C-alpha positions in Angstrom: 75.8 117.2 165.9 74.3 114.9 167.6 74.5 116.9 170.9 72.5 120.2 169.4 69.1 120.5 170.0 66.6 120.7 167.4 63.1 120.9 167.1 63.5 119.7 162.7 61.7 116.1 163.3 59.3 117.2 165.8 58.3 120.1 163.2 58.5 118.1 159.9 58.1 114.5 160.6 54.8 113.3 159.8 54.0 109.7 160.8 52.7 107.4 157.9 50.2 105.4 160.3 48.5 108.8 161.6 47.9 109.9 157.4 45.1 108.4 155.2 47.1 107.3 152.9 44.6 106.1 149.9 45.7 103.9 146.7 44.2 103.8 143.6 42.0 100.9 142.8 44.4 99.4 140.5 47.8 100.4 141.8 50.8 101.5 140.6 54.1 99.5 140.2 57.4 101.0 141.8 60.8 100.7 140.3 63.2 102.2 142.6 66.9 102.9 141.4 69.6 104.1 143.7 72.4 105.5 141.7 75.5 105.4 143.8 77.1 108.7 144.4 75.0 109.9 141.7 74.9 114.1 141.6 73.3 116.8 139.6 77.1 118.4 139.8 78.1 115.8 137.0 76.4 117.8 134.3 77.7 120.9 132.6 77.5 124.6 133.9 74.9 125.4 131.3 72.6 122.4 132.5 72.8 123.0 136.3 76.2 121.0 136.7 79.1 122.0 138.3 81.6 121.1 135.0 82.4 122.2 131.9 81.7 119.2 130.1 78.5 117.1 131.0 79.4 113.3 132.3 75.9 112.5 132.4 74.3 113.6 129.2 71.4 110.8 129.3 70.8 111.1 132.7 70.5 115.2 132.0 68.2 114.4 129.4 65.8 112.1 131.6 65.8 114.7 134.3 64.6 117.5 131.7 61.8 115.5 130.1 60.6 114.3 133.6 60.4 115.0 136.7 63.1 116.9 138.5 61.5 119.5 140.6 62.8 122.1 138.6 59.8 123.9 137.3 60.0 125.6 134.0 63.7 125.9 134.4 66.1 123.5 132.1 68.8 123.0 134.9 69.0 120.1 137.1 67.4 120.3 140.4 68.1 117.3 143.0 67.8 116.8 146.4 70.0 118.8 149.1 71.4 115.9 151.1 70.6 116.1 155.3 72.9 115.4 157.9 73.0 111.6 158.8 72.1 110.5 155.8 75.3 111.0 153.7 76.4 107.1 153.0 74.7 104.3 151.6 72.7 103.1 154.5 72.1 106.3 155.7 70.9 107.7 152.4 68.4 104.8 152.3 67.0 105.1 155.0 66.4 109.0 154.9 64.5 108.4 151.4 63.0 105.6 153.1 61.7 106.4 156.2 61.9 110.5 156.1 64.5 110.5 158.9 67.8 111.1 159.5 70.1 107.8 160.6 71.4 108.9 164.1 72.8 106.2 166.0 74.9 105.5 168.8 77.2 102.9 166.9 78.9 103.3 163.3 76.0 103.6 160.8 77.5 100.6 158.8 77.1 98.9 161.8 73.6 98.2 162.2 73.8 94.8 160.5 74.8 94.0 164.2 71.7 94.7 165.1 68.7 92.5 165.9 66.1 94.9 164.4 66.1 98.0 162.3 63.8 100.6 164.0 61.1 98.4 164.5 58.6 101.0 165.6 59.0 102.8 162.5 56.7 103.0 159.1 58.5 103.3 156.2 57.9 103.2 152.4 58.5 99.2 152.6 55.4 98.5 155.2 53.4 101.3 153.4 53.8 99.0 150.3 53.4 95.9 152.3 50.3 96.5 153.9 49.1 97.4 150.5 49.7 94.1 149.3 52.7 94.4 147.2 55.4 92.3 146.2 58.7 93.8 147.0 62.7 93.1 146.4 65.8 94.7 146.2 68.3 93.7 143.6 72.0 94.9 144.5 75.5 93.3 143.4 77.1 93.7 146.5 76.6 91.5 150.0 73.1 92.6 151.3 74.2 92.5 155.1 76.8 95.6 154.9 75.8 98.2 156.6 72.5 96.5 157.6 70.7 97.0 154.4 69.1 93.2 154.2 68.1 93.7 157.6 66.3 97.2 157.2 64.5 96.0 154.1 63.5 92.5 155.4 62.4 94.4 158.8 60.4 97.1 157.0 58.6 95.4 153.8 59.5 91.9 153.7 61.7 92.6 150.7 63.0 89.3 149.1 67.1 90.6 148.8 68.6 89.5 145.6 72.5 90.9 146.7 75.9 89.4 145.3 75.1 85.9 147.2 71.7 85.3 145.7 73.2 86.1 142.8 76.2 82.9 143.7 73.4 80.7 144.6 71.4 81.4 141.5 74.6 80.5 139.3 74.4 83.7 137.6 78.3 84.0 138.5 81.0 81.6 139.6 81.4 81.3 143.5 84.7 82.8 143.1 83.7 85.7 141.0 84.0 89.1 142.8 85.1 92.7 140.8 85.0 96.0 142.9 82.0 95.4 145.4 80.9 92.0 144.2 79.5 92.2 140.5 79.6 95.0 138.6 76.5 97.5 137.0 77.1 95.8 133.3 75.5 92.4 134.8 73.1 94.3 137.2 71.2 95.5 134.7 70.8 92.5 133.1 69.7 90.8 136.1 67.1 93.6 136.7 65.6 93.2 133.4 65.0 89.6 134.1 64.1 89.7 137.4 61.3 92.4 136.5 60.1 89.7 133.5 59.6 87.3 136.5 57.9 89.9 138.7 55.5 91.4 136.1 53.9 88.2 135.9 52.4 88.4 139.2 48.7 89.2 140.1 50.3 91.5 142.7 51.6 95.4 142.2 55.1 95.3 142.6 57.9 97.5 144.3 61.1 96.4 142.6 64.2 98.4 143.9 68.1 98.1 143.1 71.1 99.7 144.0 74.2 100.5 141.3 77.7 100.3 142.7 80.1 101.0 139.6 80.2 104.6 140.5 81.6 104.0 144.2 84.4 106.1 145.3 87.3 105.6 144.8 87.3 106.5 140.7 84.8 103.9 140.3 84.8 100.5 138.6 85.8 100.6 134.8 83.9 97.9 133.0 84.7 96.7 129.3 81.4 99.2 128.2 83.2 102.1 129.6 84.6 104.5 127.0 87.7 107.1 127.0 85.9 110.3 126.4 87.2 111.9 129.6 90.9 110.6 129.0 92.9 109.7 132.3 89.9 110.7 134.1 88.5 107.2 135.2 85.5 108.6 137.5 84.0 110.8 134.5 84.1 107.8 132.1 82.8 105.6 134.8 79.9 108.3 135.4 79.5 108.8 131.8 79.1 104.9 131.2 76.4 104.7 134.5 74.5 107.3 132.4 74.5 105.3 129.3 73.7 102.3 131.2 70.8 104.0 132.9 69.3 105.4 129.7 69.0 101.8 128.0 67.6 100.7 131.3 64.8 103.1 131.1 64.1 102.4 127.1 64.0 98.9 127.7 61.4 99.1 130.5 59.4 101.7 128.3 59.1 99.2 125.7 57.6 96.4 128.5 53.5 96.1 128.7 53.9 96.4 132.8 55.3 100.2 132.1 52.0 102.2 131.4 50.9 101.4 135.0 54.8 101.5 136.7 56.1 104.6 138.1 60.3 104.9 137.8 62.1 106.8 140.8 66.0 107.6 139.9 67.5 108.8 143.0 71.2 109.6 143.9 72.2 108.0 147.3 74.8 110.9 148.5 77.0 112.9 147.3 80.4 111.2 146.0 82.9 110.3 148.7 85.9 110.1 145.9 88.6 112.2 147.2 89.6 114.8 144.3 86.7 114.6 141.4 84.7 117.8 142.9 88.1 119.6 144.2 87.3 122.2 141.0 83.7 122.8 141.9 82.7 126.5 141.9 81.9 127.3 145.8 78.7 128.6 144.3 77.4 125.4 142.9 75.3 123.9 145.5 76.1 120.4 145.3 72.7 118.0 145.1 72.2 114.3 144.7 70.2 113.5 141.2 66.7 113.2 141.4 64.0 112.4 138.6 60.5 110.6 138.6 59.1 109.2 135.4 56.0 108.1 134.7 54.4 109.3 138.0 50.8 108.8 137.1 49.3 112.2 138.2 49.7 115.9 137.4 51.7 118.1 139.0 49.3 120.8 140.1 
């Protein structure tokens, strides 16, 4: 579709530098959790998903009790995945820049570039100008797909990736499972990082990306149950749902939570080859979306 003419961007895109963005006197912290391949589809049909069973009951509960833009309906509402935002780097870019990642090279080859669209003003740039401390935690190599380049270029994030964990001796130098290290460790490291970051005087933006739910079939860690028998991907999704809920519960018990907004967002629809094969064509597949403690009232 790159050769198709469209006025979508010129009609819809707003340059943040041309908008009067105002922060409160006491700036709110942000925890932004990108959930790998997480869809509302994994819930049961009764709750707006596409399955007879609910793989993500905890995430369903979080969305229903907080904000997922579903109005008065109990059915989950999520994000429509747009063109050029259907893989992780494309999704991270779209969700923080408001634009599709349309480039003349493969989207995951952005790490070969010197800069990552330096003329744009993205979420990280806005928060950097407002004096935020910013970091991005992930259990894989930050360079992959240009993620390290993007978040360093736009906001000066401190990248805390797989190599960071090795350098800090959190994991042995020869440790590697799946894409690096598993989410069981990621959530524990996130807690450690947050406790340190929250001691700073600055407001913070702490972002991280899960990985166990990546295709194909996900990573089955020692915590994963067997509620869905031979369906490994469903068991991995259920495990991820539990881990997110446990982490959110922990955050809500911390002193910094009162002034902290949490965004949970699936990055893109699953690339698993067969998990959603039997979903009804009437089911609109969307990425999971939930905003917790936004600090404002929905008018």
